[in-house]
C-alpha positions in Angstrom: -4.7 -1.7 13.8 -1.2 -2.2 15.2 -1.2 1.3 16.5 -4.5 0.8 18.2 -3.5 -2.4 19.9 -0.2 -0.7 21.3 -2.0 2.4 22.6 -5.0 0.9 24.3 -4.9 -1.5 27.2 -7.2 -4.6 26.9 -9.6 -3.7 29.6 -12.8 -5.1 27.8 -12.7 -8.2 25.6 -15.9 -7.0 23.8 -14.4 -3.6 23.0 -11.3 -5.3 21.7 -13.4 -7.7 19.5 -15.4 -4.7 18.1 -12.3 -4.0 16.1 -12.2 -7.3 14.2 -14.5 -6.1 11.3 -11.7 -3.9 10.3 -9.3 -6.8 10.0 -9.4 -8.1 6.5 -6.6 -10.9 6.8 -5.0 -13.1 9.4 -2.1 -10.8 9.6 -4.3 -7.9 10.5 -5.7 -9.8 13.5 -2.4 -10.9 15.0 -2.2 -7.8 17.5 -5.8 -8.3 18.6 -5.5 -12.1 19.1 -2.3 -11.6 20.9 -3.9 -9.4 23.5 -6.9 -11.8 23.8 -4.6 -14.6 24.7 -2.2 -12.7 26.9 -5.1 -11.1 28.8 -6.7 -14.5 29.3 -9.9 -13.4 27.6 -10.2 -16.9 25.9 -10.7 -18.4 29.3 -13.9 -16.2 29.6 -16.8 -18.3 27.9 -18.8 -15.2 26.8 -15.7 -13.4 25.4 -14.4 -16.5 23.7 -17.9 -17.1 22.0 -18.1 -13.5 20.9 -14.6 -13.8 19.3 -15.6 -17.1 17.5 -18.8 -15.6 16.2 -17.0 -12.5 14.8 -14.2 -14.7 13.1 -16.8 -16.9 11.6 -18.5 -13.9 9.9 -15.2 -12.9 8.3 -14.8 -12.9 4.5 -11.2 -14.2 4.9 -11.1 -18.1 4.8 -8.1 -18.1 7.0 -10.0 -16.1 9.8 -12.9 -18.5 9.5 -10.5 -21.5 9.9 -9.0 -19.9 12.9 -12.5 -19.6 14.4 -13.0 -23.3 14.0 -9.7 -24.1 15.6 -10.5 -21.8 18.7 -13.9 -23.4 19.0 -12.8 -27.0 18.9 -9.7 -26.5 21.1 -11.4 -24.3 23.7 -12.4 -25.8 27.0 -14.7 -23.0 28.2 -16.7 -22.2 25.2 -20.4 -23.3 25.9 -20.9 -26.3 23.5 -24.6 -26.7 24.2 -25.7 -23.6 22.2 -26.8 -24.6 18.7 -26.4 -20.9 17.6 -22.7 -21.1 18.0 -22.5 -24.5 16.3 -24.5 -23.2 13.4 -22.0 -20.3 13.0 -19.1 -22.8 12.9 -20.9 -25.0 10.4 -21.8 -22.0 8.2 -18.2 -20.8 8.2 -17.4 -23.9 6.0 -20.2 -23.4 3.6 -19.6 -20.2 1.6 -16.8 -18.6 -0.5 -14.3 -20.0 -2.8 -12.6 -21.8 0.2 -15.8 -23.7 1.1 -15.2 -27.1 2.7 -18.3 -29.3 2.7 -16.4 -32.0 4.6 -15.5 -29.7 7.4 -19.2 -28.6 7.8 -20.4 -32.2 7.8 -17.8 -33.1 10.4 -18.9 -30.1 12.6 -22.5 -31.2 12.3 -21.5 -34.8 13.3 -19.5 -33.5 16.3 -22.5 -31.3 17.3 -24.6 -34.4 17.5 -22.0 -36.4 19.3 -21.8 -33.7 21.8 -25.5 -34.1 22.6 -26.6 -30.8 21.0 -29.9 -31.0 19.3 -29.8 -29.6 15.8 -32.4 -27.0 14.9 -33.9 -26.1 11.6 -30.9 -23.9 10.7 -28.4 -26.6 11.6 -30.1 -29.0 9.1 -30.3 -26.3 6.4 -26.6 -25.4 6.7 -25.3 -28.9 6.6 -27.7 -29.8 3.6 -26.3 -26.8 1.7 -22.6 -28.1 2.5 -23.7 -31.6 1.4 -25.0 -30.3 -2.0 -21.5 -29.1 -2.8 -20.2 -32.7 -2.4 -20.6 -34.8 -5.5 -21.2 -37.8 -3.2 -24.8 -38.3 -2.1 -23.8 -40.4 1.0 -23.5 -37.5 3.6 -26.7 -35.9 2.4 -28.6 -39.2 2.8 -27.3 -39.6 6.3 -28.5 -36.0 7.2 -31.8 -36.8 5.7 -32.0 -39.8 7.8 -31.4 -37.7 10.9 -34.1 -35.2 9.8 -36.6 -38.1 9.7 -35.7 -39.2 13.1 -36.1 -35.7 14.6 -39.2 -33.8 15.7 -38.7 -31.5 12.7 -39.3 -34.1 10.0 -42.6 -32.5 8.8 -41.5 -28.9 9.0 -42.1 -27.1 5.7 -38.9 -25.2 5.8 -36.8 -28.3 6.2 -38.8 -30.2 3.5 -37.9 -27.3 1.1 -34.3 -27.6 2.0 -34.3 -31.3 1.3 -35.8 -30.6 -2.2 -33.2 -27.9 -2.9 -30.4 -30.3 -1.7 -31.4 -33.1 -4.0 -32.2 -30.7 -7.0 -28.9 -29.0 -6.7 -27.1 -32.4 -7.0 -29.2 -33.4 -10.0 -31.1 -36.0 -8.2 -34.5 -34.8 -9.5 -36.3 -38.1 -8.8 -35.4 -38.1 -5.2 -36.4 -34.4 -4.9 -39.7 -35.3 -6.5 -40.2 -38.1 -3.9 -39.8 -35.6 -1.1 -42.1 -33.2 -2.9 -44.9 -35.7 -3.4 -44.8 -36.8 0.2 -45.1 -33.2 1.6 -48.4 -32.8 3.6 -48.4 -29.1 2.6 -46.5 -27.0 0.1 -45.8 -23.3 -0.5 -44.5 -21.3 -3.4 -40.9 -22.1 -2.4 -41.6 -25.8 -2.6 -43.0 -25.5 -6.2 -40.2 -23.1 -7.3 -37.5 -25.4 -5.9 -38.8 -28.5 -7.7 -39.4 -26.7 -11.0 -36.0 -25.0 -10.9 -34.3 -28.4 -10.1 -36.0 -30.1 -13.1 -35.3 -27.2 -15.3 -31.6 -27.1 -14.6 -31.4 -30.7 -15.5 -33.1 -30.3 -18.8 -36.5 -32.0 -17.9 -38.9 -29.8 -19.6 -41.6 -32.4 -19.6 -41.6 -32.4 -15.7 -41.3 -28.6 -15.6 -44.4 -28.2 -17.8 -46.3 -30.8 -15.8 -45.6 -29.2 -12.5 -46.3 -25.6 -13.7 -49.6 -26.9 -15.1 -50.4 -28.4 -11.6 -49.7 -25.2 -9.7 -52.6 -23.1 -8.4 -52.6 -19.5 -9.3 -52.1 -18.3 -5.7 -48.8 -20.4 -5.6 -47.5 -18.8 -8.8 -45.4 -15.8 -7.9 -42.8 -13.7 -9.8 -40.1 -16.2 -9.0 -42.2 -19.0 -10.6 -42.9 -17.1 -13.8 -39.3 -15.9 -14.1 -38.1 -19.4 -13.5 -40.3 -20.6 -16.3 -39.2 -18.0 -18.7 -35.6 -18.8 -17.9 -36.3 -22.5 -18.6 -37.8 -22.0 -22.0 -35.2 -19.4 -23.0 -32.5 -21.8 -22.2 -34.1 -24.8 -24.1 -33.7 -25.4 -27.8 -36.3 -23.6 -29.8 -38.1 -22.4 -26.6 -37.9 -18.7 -27.1 -41.4 -18.5 -28.4 -42.8 -20.3 -25.4 -40.7 -17.9 -23.1 -42.2 -14.9 -24.9 -45.8 -16.3 -24.6 -45.3 -16.8 -20.8 -43.8 -13.2 -20.5 -47.0 -11.8 -22.2 -49.2 -13.9 -19.9 -47.6 -12.8 -16.7 -50.0 -10.9 -14.3 -47.3 -8.6 -13.3 -43.6 -8.2 -14.2 -40.5 -7.1 -12.5 -37.1 -6.0 -13.8 -35.9 -9.6 -13.6 -38.7 -10.7 -16.1 -37.7 -7.9 -18.6 -33.9 -8.6 -18.4 -34.5 -12.4 -18.8 -36.5 -12.1 -22.0 -34.4 -9.4 -23.5 -31.2 -11.4 -22.7 -32.7 -14.5 -24.3 -33.4 -12.6 -27.5 -29.9 -11.1 -27.4 -28.2 -14.4 -27.0 -30.1 -15.8 -30.0 -29.0 -12.8 -32.1 -32.7 -11.6 -32.4 -31.6 -7.9 -31.7 -34.7 -6.3 -33.2 -36.9 -8.2 -30.6 -34.5 -7.4 -27.9 -34.3 -3.7 -28.7 -38.0 -3.3 -29.1 -38.6 -4.7 -25.6 -35.8 -2.6 -24.2 -37.4 0.5 -25.6 -40.8 -0.2 -23.9 -39.4 -1.2 -20.5 -41.1 0.8 -17.7 -37.7 0.9 -15.9 -34.2 0.0 -16.7 -31.2 -1.1 -14.6 -27.5 -1.7 -15.4 -28.3 -5.3 -16.3 -30.8 -4.3 -18.9 -28.3 -2.0 -20.7 -25.5 -4.6 -20.4 -27.6 -7.4 -21.8 -28.4 -5.3 -24.9 -24.8 -4.3 -25.4 -23.6 -7.8 -25.0 -26.1 -8.8 -27.7 -24.9 -6.2 -30.1 -21.2 -7.1 -29.6 -22.0 -10.8 -30.2 -23.9 -9.7 -33.5 -20.8 -7.7 -34.5 -22.8 -4.4 -34.2 -19.9 -2.6 -32.5 -21.2 0.8 -33.3 -24.5 0.3 -31.7 -23.0 -1.2 -28.6 -20.9 1.8 -28.2 -23.8 4.1 -28.7 -25.8 2.4 -26.0 -22.7 2.4 -23.7 -22.2 6.1 -24.1 -26.0 6.7 -23.2 -25.9 4.6 -20.1 -26.7 6.7 -17.0 -24.4 4.5 -14.9 -22.1 1.6 -15.6 -20.6 -1.1 -13.5 -17.5 -3.3 -13.9 -19.5 -6.0 -15.8 -20.6 -3.4 -18.4 -17.0 -2.2 -18.9 -16.0 -5.8 -19.2 -18.5 -6.6 -21.8 -17.4 -3.7 -23.9 -13.7 -4.2 -23.7 -14.1 -8.0 -24.3 -16.5 -7.2 -27.2 -14.0 -5.0 -28.9 -11.3 -7.6 -28.7 -13.6 -10.3 -30.1 -14.6 -8.1 -33.0 -11.0 -7.3 -33.7 -11.1 -3.6 -32.5 -8.0 -3.9 -30.4 -7.0 -0.3 -30.2 -10.5 0.6 -29.1 -10.4 -2.1 -26.4 -7.2 -0.8 -25.1 -8.3 2.8 -25.2 -11.5 1.9 -23.3 -9.4 -0.1 -20.7 -7.3 3.1 -20.0 -10.5 5.2 -19.9 -12.0 2.9 -17.2 -8.8 3.1 -15.1 -8.6 6.9 -15.2 -12.3 8.1 -15.3 -14.6 5.3 -14.0 -12.8 4.9 -10.6 -13.4 1.1 -10.9 -10.9 -1.6 -10.0 -10.2 -4.0 -12.9 -10.9 -7.7 -12.2 -9.4 -10.7 -13.8 -11.8 -10.6 -16.7 -10.9 -6.9 -17.5 -7.1 -7.6 -17.3 -7.4 -10.7 -19.4 -9.3 -8.8 -22.2 -6.8 -6.0 -22.0 -3.9 -8.5 -22.3 -5.6 -9.9 -25.4 -5.7 -6.5 -27.0 -2.2 -5.7 -26.1 -0.9 -8.9 -27.5 -2.6 -8.3 -30.9 -1.2 -4.7 -31.0 2.3 -5.7 -29.8 2.3 -2.9 -27.1 4.7 -4.5 -24.8 5.0 -1.5 -22.4 1.2 -1.6 -21.7 1.6 -5.4 -21.1 4.3 -4.8 -18.7 2.2 -2.2 -16.9 -0.6 -4.7 -16.6 1.9 -7.3 -15.3 3.1 -4.8 -12.7 -0.5 -4.2 -11.6 -1.1 -8.0 -11.2 2.0 -8.3 -9.0 1.3 -5.3 -6.9 -2.2 -6.6 -6.1 -1.0 -10.2 -5.7 -3.6 -11.4 -8.2 -3.3 -15.2 -8.9 -1.9 -16.4 -12.2 -3.4 -20.0 -12.2 -6.4 -18.8 -14.3 -6.9 -16.7 -17.4 -4.4 -14.0 -16.2 -1.5 -16.3 -16.3 -2.4 -17.7 -19.7 -3.0 -14.0 -20.9 0.4 -12.9 -19.7 2.2 -15.8 -21.4 0.4 -15.2 -24.6 1.1 -11.5 -24.5 4.8 -11.8 -23.9 5.1 -14.6 -26.5 3.3 -12.5 -29.2 5.4 -9.5 -28.4 8.6 -11.5 -28.7 9.6 -11.7 -25.1 9.9 -15.5 -24.8 12.1 -15.3 -21.7 9.4 -13.3 -19.8 6.8 -15.8 -21.2 8.7 -18.7 -19.8 9.1 -17.0 -16.4 5.3 -16.4 -16.1 4.7 -20.1 -17.1 7.2 -21.4 -14.5 5.4 -19.4 -11.9 1.8 -20.4 -13.0 1.8 -23.2 -15.5 -0.4 -25.7 -13.8 -3.2 -26.1 -16.3 -3.4 -27.3 -19.9 -4.3 -23.8 -21.0 -0.9 -22.5 -19.6 1.0 -25.3 -21.4 -0.9 -24.4 -24.6 -0.1 -20.8 -24.3 3.7 -21.4 -23.9 3.8 -24.2 -26.5 2.0 -22.0 -29.0 4.3 -19.0 -28.3 7.5 -21.0 -28.9 5.9 -22.4 -32.1 5.2 -19.1 -33.7 8.7 -18.0 -33.2 10.2 -21.1 -34.8 11.3 -22.9 -31.6 9.7 -26.1 -32.7 12.1 -28.4 -30.7 11.4 -26.6 -27.5 7.7 -26.7 -28.1 8.0 -30.4 -28.7 10.1 -30.9 -25.4 7.4 -29.2 -23.5 4.7 -31.4 -25.2 6.6 -34.4 -24.0 7.0 -32.9 -20.5 3.2 -32.6 -20.4 2.9 -36.3 -21.1 5.3 -37.1 -18.3 3.2 -35.1 -15.9 0.1 -37.0 -17.0 -1.5 -33.8 -18.3 -4.0 -34.6 -21.1 -3.4 -32.4 -24.1 -6.4 -31.1 -25.9 -6.9 -30.1 -29.6 -5.2 -26.6 -29.0 -2.1 -28.3 -27.6 -1.7 -30.3 -30.9 -2.2 -27.1 -33.1 0.7 -25.5 -31.2 2.9 -28.6 -31.4 2.2 -29.2 -35.1 2.8 -25.5 -35.9 6.1 -25.8 -34.2 7.0 -28.9 -36.1 6.1 -27.1 -39.4 8.2 -24.0 -38.6 11.2 -26.1 -37.5 10.9 -28.5 -40.4 10.4 -31.5 -38.1 8.4 -33.7 -40.6 8.8 -37.1 -38.8 7.9 -35.6 -35.4 4.9 -33.8 -36.8 3.6 -37.0 -38.3 4.2 -38.9 -35.1 2.4 -36.3 -33.1 -0.5 -36.4 -35.4 -0.8 -40.2 -34.8 -0.6 -39.6 -31.0 -3.4 -37.2 -31.2 -5.6 -39.7 -32.9 -4.6 -42.9 -31.4 -3.4 -42.2 -27.9 -5.3 -39.2 -26.9 -8.5 -40.2 -28.9 -8.9 -36.7 -30.3 -10.6 -36.1 -33.7 -8.4 -33.9 -35.7 -10.1 -30.7 -36.9 -9.5 -28.6 -40.0 -6.8 -26.6 -38.3 -4.8 -29.8 -37.6 -5.0 -31.0 -41.2 -3.9 -27.6 -42.3 -0.8 -27.9 -40.0 0.0 -31.4 -41.5 -0.4 -30.0 -45.2 2.0 -27.2 -44.2 4.5 -29.6 -42.6 4.5 -31.8 -45.7 4.3 -28.9 -48.2 7.4 -27.2 -46.6 9.4 -30.5 -46.9 8.4 -30.9 -50.6 6.3 -33.9 -50.0 3.4 -32.5 -52.1 1.8 -35.9 -53.1 1.6 -36.9 -49.3 0.0 -33.5 -48.6 -2.4 -34.0 -51.4 -3.3 -37.4 -50.0 -4.0 -36.0 -46.6 -6.4 -33.4 -48.1 -8.4 -35.8 -50.2 -8.7 -38.3 -47.2 -9.9 -35.7 -44.8 -13.3 -36.6 -43.1 -14.5 -32.9 -43.6 -14.4 -30.7 -46.7 -11.1 -28.8 -46.9 -11.4 -25.1 -46.7 -9.6 -22.6 -48.9 -6.9 -22.1 -46.4 -5.7 -25.7 -46.8 -5.7 -25.6 -50.5 -3.9 -22.2 -50.6 -1.3 -23.7 -48.2 -0.6 -26.5 -50.7 -0.7 -24.1 -53.5 1.9 -22.0 -51.7 4.1 -25.0 -51.3 3.8 -25.7 -55.0 5.0 -22.3 -55.7 8.0 -22.7 -53.4 8.9 -26.1 -54.9 8.2 -25.0 -58.5 5.8 -27.8 -59.2 3.6 -26.5 -61.9 1.7 -29.7 -62.4 0.6 -30.0 -58.8 -0.2 -26.3 -58.7 -2.5 -26.5 -61.7 -4.2 -29.5 -60.1 -4.7 -27.6 -56.8 -5.8 -24.4 -58.5 -8.3 -26.3 -60.6 -9.8 -27.8 -57.4 -9.9 -24.5 -55.9 -11.8 -22.9 -58.7 -14.2 -25.8 -58.9 -15.0 -25.6 -55.2 -15.7 -21.9 -55.4 -13.2 -20.9 -52.8 -10.6 -19.5 -55.2 -10.0 -15.9 -54.0 -7.5 -13.2 -55.2 -4.6 -14.7 -53.2 -5.1 -18.1 -54.8 -4.9 -16.4 -58.3 -1.8 -14.6 -57.3 -0.1 -17.7 -56.1 -0.9 -19.6 -59.4 0.3 -16.5 -61.4 3.5 -16.5 -59.4 4.0 -20.3 -60.1 3.7 -19.7 -63.9 5.8 -16.5 -63.7 8.6 -18.5 -61.8 8.7 -20.9 -64.8 8.7 -18.3 -67.4 5.1 -19.2 -68.7 4.0 -15.7 -69.3 1.0 -16.7 -71.4 -0.4 -18.6 -68.6 0.4 -15.6 -66.3 -1.7 -13.3 -68.6 -4.5 -15.9 -68.6 -4.7 -16.0 -64.8 -4.6 -12.3 -64.7 -7.5 -12.1 -67.2 -9.4 -14.5 -65.0 -9.0 -12.2 -62.1 -10.4 -9.3 -63.8 -13.3 -11.4 -65.1 -14.1 -12.7 -61.7 -13.6 -9.1 -60.2 -11.5 -10.5 -57.4 -11.4 -8.0 -54.5 -8.4 -7.9 -52.1 -9.2 -7.1 -48.6 -7.0 -4.1 -47.8 -4.2 -4.5 -45.3 -4.2 -2.8 -42.0 -1.4 -1.8 -39.5 -0.9 0.1 -36.3 1.9 2.2 -35.0 2.3 3.7 -31.5 3.6 7.3 -31.2 3.6 9.1 -28.0 1.5 6.6 -26.3 -1.2 6.9 -28.9 -2.0 4.1 -31.4 -2.5 5.1 -35.1 -4.4 2.8 -37.4 -3.7 2.7 -41.1 -5.4 1.0 -44.0 -4.2 0.7 -47.5 -5.3 3.8 -49.5 -6.9 5.3 -46.5 -6.9 9.1 -46.1 -9.0 9.4 -43.1 -6.0 10.3 -40.9 -5.9 14.1 -40.1 -2.2 14.1 -41.1 -2.6 11.8 -44.0 -1.3 14.4 -46.6 2.0 15.0 -44.6 2.4 11.2 -44.0 2.1 10.2 -47.6 4.4 13.1 -48.7 7.0 11.8 -46.1 6.6 8.2 -47.4 7.1 9.3 -51.0 10.2 11.2 -50.0 11.6 8.1 -48.3 10.7 5.9 -51.4 12.6 8.2 -53.6 15.7 8.2 -51.3 15.6 4.4 -51.3 15.6 4.4 -55.2 
């Protein structure tokens, strides 16, 4: 762009403006805008208007803002043209940088300038007002519509219904609908969709029943299927409507398959998928997501491999599904495959899932590579990416790097939770507690995850009094109901400090039934403190509750062994054999030459298992 601007004299403003679509950012437009100004093209009404229209259509919010500034500061741009005003209003209504106040202000200035609003002016400003939680501006626009000669126009009536429905004001939308002299399918679909999104299934059913067959189109049927699928226990009604449809499109099939998949009814979803007349990427992805949610990782991968084409969402579903199901090595392998073979650019969801896998595998070099990619592409860290990076660095033991990312991005509770939790798991309880108090000073409201991190930190650092105080802050000041995890942290804090009676008291006073993890935490504390009496008491409760597993028996056996009670040790071992306690085999990973190898206890599936076990035996003999 710079080369073009320096080599071509500005003889024609329209020729110059034709190059604007190539400009993606404000920086790219600098040479062109400089020539517009120095050549005096902004003093030409037609050229200035053309420039404004092109800037308004840009995807860059900064360029759209520049268009509005030029429009309102120019003295030669024709201000009596509603088409130009509409472009300026529209420039504030879309994208992540949408500014409904700016759109409303532009509309008000348009009326003040004596320009009559047309149907598109009203529709654009109503769309902007629907993004504003306040109803005041929208009501004023409605009043202007009623005073205009367009008050009875069907298009605008539908826009008003959509405006009120989007804001959740269904009764006002219904009032407009009931007063309409004539209605079309858009009117019916808008009012049904509005009530549906606000959970008013009674009104939805009543309106659908009133519709004439000629007004029911595919959008109507699909909206109804979507409504029932999202409602509690409505899947059978959704299927009934699906079967009644006079004709179906891809959206109809995808909606019902997705509904079954989200409910875990994969047999129904797969049966419909099999008989679909045509499938698209969404069809395949919905079924894959359902299998991943149901833990059927193998079936999900089989479908993924059979897909004729895949988009970024499909890859994200697979990678995130692997992470959710604990298949971290497969998730990371698929992430690398996507980068090298799929020719797709990973987005924030892809990178966040990859960071989760990396943090669980401890592959710090992969984490650094992802971080470098984020920095090269200037991706923002205020969302999941920042949280994922903090968590990854913390779990890989790189606390300095985690703190650096936090300082550059830590503006949400999730960022604070990630760094507090990271410090806690490495034993930096005091630092975690300091950050918690810093949150309070910044008036950031902690959530239940915050307190899990803080209480864990207090437990690892032996900060008993501070842990008890934080537990009270959670209940009394923050009005948060402690969950099982919080009670587990408190039992661990008191158990490590030897306050076994207090830990027992907390467990028996819990408002919910304690799980096996909490009882085993106290049993482990009994072993460390050598308290046989409390250990027997806890073990008895575990056995009675039916949550006594192999690890609980081992802990009790170790308590007896530590006190030389070998008869009791044999008795516990006998109980273990009688109950046929099964230990879940341990699993570990090792990275060698950029390849992650997974090992399970007793597993011989690795192609080099014979050589590996021979070497391990040799090392064991040398150690002996």
